[in-house]
C-alpha positions in Angstrom: -13.5 15.9 23.7 -11.7 12.3 23.8 -8.5 10.6 23.4 -5.7 13.0 21.5 -4.3 12.2 18.2 -0.5 13.6 18.9 2.7 13.1 16.8 4.8 11.1 19.2 7.6 11.5 16.4 8.2 15.3 17.7 10.3 17.7 15.7 10.7 21.1 14.9 11.2 24.2 12.5 9.5 26.5 10.4 9.7 24.2 7.6 12.5 25.8 5.7 14.6 22.7 6.0 12.2 20.5 4.9 11.6 22.5 1.8 14.9 22.6 0.9 15.1 18.6 1.4 12.1 18.4 -0.8 14.1 20.4 -3.2 16.6 18.0 -2.7 14.8 15.0 -3.6 13.4 16.8 -6.7 17.2 16.7 -8.1 17.8 13.2 -7.8 18.0 11.1 -10.8 14.8 9.7 -11.9 15.1 6.0 -10.6 16.3 7.2 -7.3 13.8 10.4 -7.2 10.9 7.8 -7.8 12.4 5.0 -5.7 10.8 3.9 -2.2 13.9 5.9 -0.3 12.8 9.4 -1.7 9.4 8.4 -1.7 9.3 7.3 1.8 11.2 10.4 3.1 9.0 12.5 0.8 5.7 11.6 2.5 7.3 12.5 6.2 8.5 16.0 5.0 5.1 16.4 3.1 3.5 15.5 6.4 5.7 17.5 8.1 4.7 21.3 6.2 1.2 19.9 6.8 0.5 19.0 2.9 -1.1 15.8 4.2 -2.9 14.4 0.6 0.6 15.0 -1.2 2.3 12.6 1.9 -0.5 9.9 1.6 0.4 10.1 -2.3 4.2 9.8 -1.2 3.7 7.0 1.3 1.6 5.0 -0.9 3.8 4.9 -3.3 6.6 3.7 -1.2 4.3 1.3 0.2 3.7 -0.2 -3.1 7.2 -0.5 -4.1 8.1 -2.3 -0.8 5.1 -4.4 0.2 6.0 -6.5 3.1 7.9 -3.3 4.6 6.0 -1.9 8.0 7.7 1.8 8.1 5.9 3.5 5.4 2.5 2.1 6.2 3.3 3.4 9.6 4.4 6.8 8.2 1.4 6.9 6.4 -1.2 6.4 9.1 0.1 10.0 10.5 -1.3 12.2 7.2 -4.4 10.0 7.5 -5.1 10.9 11.0 -4.2 14.5 10.2 -7.0 13.9 7.9 -9.2 12.3 9.9 -9.6 9.3 7.2 -10.2 6.8 9.9 -11.5 4.1 7.8 -8.5 4.2 5.5 -6.6 4.5 8.6 -8.1 1.3 9.8 -7.1 -0.7 6.8 -3.8 0.5 6.8 -3.2 -0.4 10.6 -5.3 -3.8 9.8 -2.3 -4.5 7.1 0.5 -3.4 9.8 -0.7 -5.3 12.7 -1.0 -8.7 9.9 2.7 -7.9 9.4 3.8 -7.2 13.1 0.8 -7.8 15.6 2.5 -5.7 18.6 3.5 -2.4 16.8 2.6 0.0 19.4 2.2 3.0 17.3 -0.4 1.1 15.0 -2.4 -0.3 17.9 -2.5 3.1 19.5 -3.7 4.8 16.1 -6.1 1.9 15.5 -7.6 2.5 18.9 -8.2 6.2 18.2 -9.7 5.5 14.5 -11.9 3.3 16.4 -13.2 5.5 18.9 -13.3 8.3 16.1 -15.7 5.8 14.0 -17.7 5.7 17.2 -16.8 1.9 17.3 -16.7 2.0 20.9 -16.3 -1.7 21.9 -13.3 -2.3 19.7 -11.6 0.7 20.6 -12.1 -0.4 24.3 -10.7 -3.7 23.2 -7.6 -2.3 21.5 -6.7 0.4 24.8 -7.0 -3.0 27.1 -4.7 -4.4 24.6 -2.2 -1.9 24.5 -2.3 -1.4 28.3 -1.3 -5.2 28.9 2.1 -4.7 27.3 1.9 -0.6 28.5 0.3 -0.4 31.5 1.8 2.6 32.7 0.9 4.6 29.6 -1.4 7.5 30.8 -2.6 8.4 27.1 -3.9 4.8 26.4 -5.5 4.8 30.0 -7.5 8.2 29.1 -8.4 6.8 25.7 -9.7 3.5 27.8 -11.6 5.9 29.9 -13.2 8.0 27.3 -14.5 4.9 25.2 -16.1 3.6 28.5 -17.6 6.9 29.1 -19.0 6.8 25.8 -20.7 3.2 26.2 -22.3 4.4 29.3 -19.5 2.6 32.0 -19.2 6.1 33.6 -17.9 4.2 37.1 -15.4 2.5 35.4 -14.5 5.5 33.1 -14.2 7.7 36.5 -12.4 5.1 38.1 -9.6 5.3 35.3 -9.8 9.0 35.3 -8.9 9.1 39.1 -5.9 6.9 38.6 -4.7 8.9 35.7 -5.2 12.1 37.7 -3.4 10.5 40.7 -0.3 10.6 38.8 -0.9 12.9 36.4 -2.8 15.5 37.7 -2.4 18.2 35.1 -3.5 15.5 32.5 -5.6 17.6 30.2 -8.0 15.2 29.1 
C-alpha cells in the first residue's frame, strides 16, 4: 500500500459520450483537427476512455503546439500516472513547476511519482511543501506518513496517521 493515485477531476458516463466527442473531433477540418484545442480535448477523452498511450500522444501533440502552456502538461500527467510511468511523470511535473512553482495538482502528482520511484526523502519534502500550502489536505498527510514509514520513521508516521484518523476515521489508507 501507499498513497493513492486518484482522479481529482471526476466525471462519469459509460464512455458513449466520450466516443461521440472523439468522432466529432475527427470530423473537424484538417488544421483544426490537428490543432492545439482538438489535441488537448482528444487527450482528455482518450484518458477517460482508458486509451492511455493514445492520450499521452495527443497531450504531447498539444504540448508541442503550445510550449509555454501549463494545462496540456497537467493533463498529460493523468495518463502517465495510469501507465505508472513515474520517471516521465517526474519530467513533465518539473516542466510545469518551472512555469508554475505552486501548481497544486503537479506538486501532488510529483510527490506520488517520487514515492513510487522509492525516492522517499524527495517525496517527504514535496508532501511537506504541499502541507505548508494546504494544511488540511488529508491525502497529503497520508502520503507524508507513508513516506516517513518507508524511511523507517515509524513514530513520526504514526503520529501523522493518528491525526488523519482523528478527523477522518474512515480513511482507507
